[in-house]
Every structure is written in structure tokens, then in C-alpha cells.
N, C-alpha and C positions, 0 to 999 in steps of 0.2 A: 823884776826885771828891768834891765837897763835900755833906754831909748837912745838910739844912735841919732846924733845931730845931722840934720841934712847938710850935704857938702863936706862931711868930715873923711878923712883919709880912711878910715875903718869902713866907712859906708861905700867908698868907692872900691874898695878891695873886695868887699862882699858882693857888690853889684858885678863887677868883672868877673869874679869867681863863678856866680850863678849863670853868667851868660857863656862863660867857657864851658861849663858842665852841661847847660841846655845845648849849645851847639854841638858838643860831642855826642850826646844822645841821639840828636837829630840827624848828625852824620852817619851814625852806626845804623839808625833806622833805614836811611837812604841806602846805604852800602849793602844792607841785607836784601834789598829788593833790586838792586842792579845786577845784571849780569851779561855776559857776551858769548862769543862762541865762534868757531871757525870750521870749515870744511870745504865742500865743493858741490857744484851744480852740474847739471848736464843739458845739452840742447843738441837737437840732430837735424840736419837739413833733409829737406825733402828731394825728390828727383823730378827734373824737368820732363814733361811730357811733351811729345811732337805734336806741333800744330798740323791741322788737316787743311787742304785746300781743294775746293769743289768748284765746279762750274757755275758761273753766274749767268746773268741775262745780258748778252750784249746789246749796247745801245747803238751801233752802227752795223751796217752790212758790208760784207767783203765783196769786192766784184774786180774785174780786170783793171789794171793801171791805178789801183787805189790802195789805200791802207785801212785799217778797220781797228777798233778796240778789242781787247781780249778782257772778257769779264770773268771774275772769279771771287768766291768768298773763302776769306781765311778765318779758321776756327781755332780759338785759342782756349786749351783745357786747363791752363796753368791759373794758380791764384794770383797771378802777378802780371801786369802789362808787358806786352811784348812789341819792341821796335824792329819792324822788319826793315832792314837797310837795302835790299834788293830782291828782286825776284828775277830768276834766270828761267828763260823760255828755251823749251827742247822741241823734241820731235812733234810734228804736227800729222795728226791722222784725221780721216774723214769717215763720216757715218757710213754703215753697210750699205744704204740705199744708193750711194754715190760713188761706189768703189772703182768705177772706170774714170774718175777724176784725176787727173795727172798731178797730184799735190806736190810731190817731190820736184817735179819740174817747174811749177808755177807758184807755188806759195813758200813765203820765208817769213821769218820773225826778227824782230829787234830785240837783242838781248845783251845785258840785262837791263831791266827796268829799275829805276831809282827814284821815281816821282820827283825828278829834277834835283836829286840828291838830298831830298828831305826824308826819304822812306816814309813808313806808314806806322801809326801806333794800333796794334790791336788790343782792345780792352781785356782785363782779366776776367777769369771766369766769376760768375756772381752766383753763389748758391749752388744749384744743380744745373745751371745754364752757362754753357761755353761763351766766352767773349767772341765776338764775331765782327769782321770788317768786310764791306762790299769794295773790291778792287775793280777799278777800270783802267786798264793798261793802255792808255791813249795811243793809237796808230802803232800798236805793237805787231800787228800780222799785215802783211801785204801780198797782194796778188798781182802777178805780171801778165802781160798780155798773150802769154803762151797758154793759159788756162783753156782747157778745152770744155765743150758745152755740158759734159758730164759733171762739172762742178757747180753748174746752177742750182741754187736751193739747198746745197750741201750744208752740213753742220760740221765745223772743223773744231777738232780737239787739240789743245796745245799742252804738253806736259809742263808743268810748272814746279820750280823748287824755290823755296823761301829761305832768305838767311836773316835770322834775327837773334835779339838778346833781350834779357829782362831790362826794364827801364823803370826809373822812379815815376 
């Protein structure tokens, strides 16, 4: 058996050849375990649910020659926050016990309400609980001096319509 001298040309050739063979074996082993693929995925969008608006508890009373707040609660059944940009006030009706109140001639509303242009953010539904926001539409309803005595103690209901969109 012949011993190769350290640093000889033949030794270098054998070492380089051994490294090339070892690298090829490792490369084949890696290539055997590497894979790829292509295809497609799918997503679907939900459908927005309508918010609901119910009567709230007013913080001020209505009387002749004055304005009062209209109180409401906005309920959001969507899994995302909704920004309400405006609330339109419509027809005003009076409770059945005060049907002689001359609402049409004496009560008016200021519409739309926009919270000084800032609107309102209604929280998203969380679990099984709808997001909700108490609205106090400041000075949104007025009564003039033509209101008759039948309007005393009446509860006025104002039709409300909110305009909103999803928001981050």
C-alpha cells in the first residue's frame, strides 16, 4: 500500500473528487425530499345584515318654544364595526293616550343629524351579542307655541333611518 504525501497533487485530486461525490449524494438526498405544487383556493364574502334602531331614553323634555334630544339605540348584528355617517329623522307620531295632540302643526325635526360631521361608530357583534350604541341626537326635535294642551305628557316617536358603512 502506498501512502500519499500530504499536499501532493494526487492527494488534492482525491480530496476534491471525494467532496464532489459527497456533495452530489447530499444534493440528490435533498432533491428527493423537496417538492412544490400549484392550484387554487377559495374564499367567500358574507352578506351585511341591517342594523336596527330602537327608542332610547331621552335626556331632555319637549315643551312649547323649545327643542329636545331624540334618544335611540343602534344595534349592529355584523361581525365588523359600522360607521354611521348620518341619521335622517322622519315622521313624528304621538302615543295613543295623547292622540288629540296637534303634532303635525306643532312638532318638527332637524334632519339629517351627523354628530357635527363626525358620525358615530357602532361596535361589531361580539359572540352572540350585537354591538350597540346609544345615540342622543341633540336638539333634533322642536315644539312651537301652537302645541295644544293635549300634547302635555305625550311621548313622541320619531322615524329614524341610519346611513352607514363598514369601517376599520
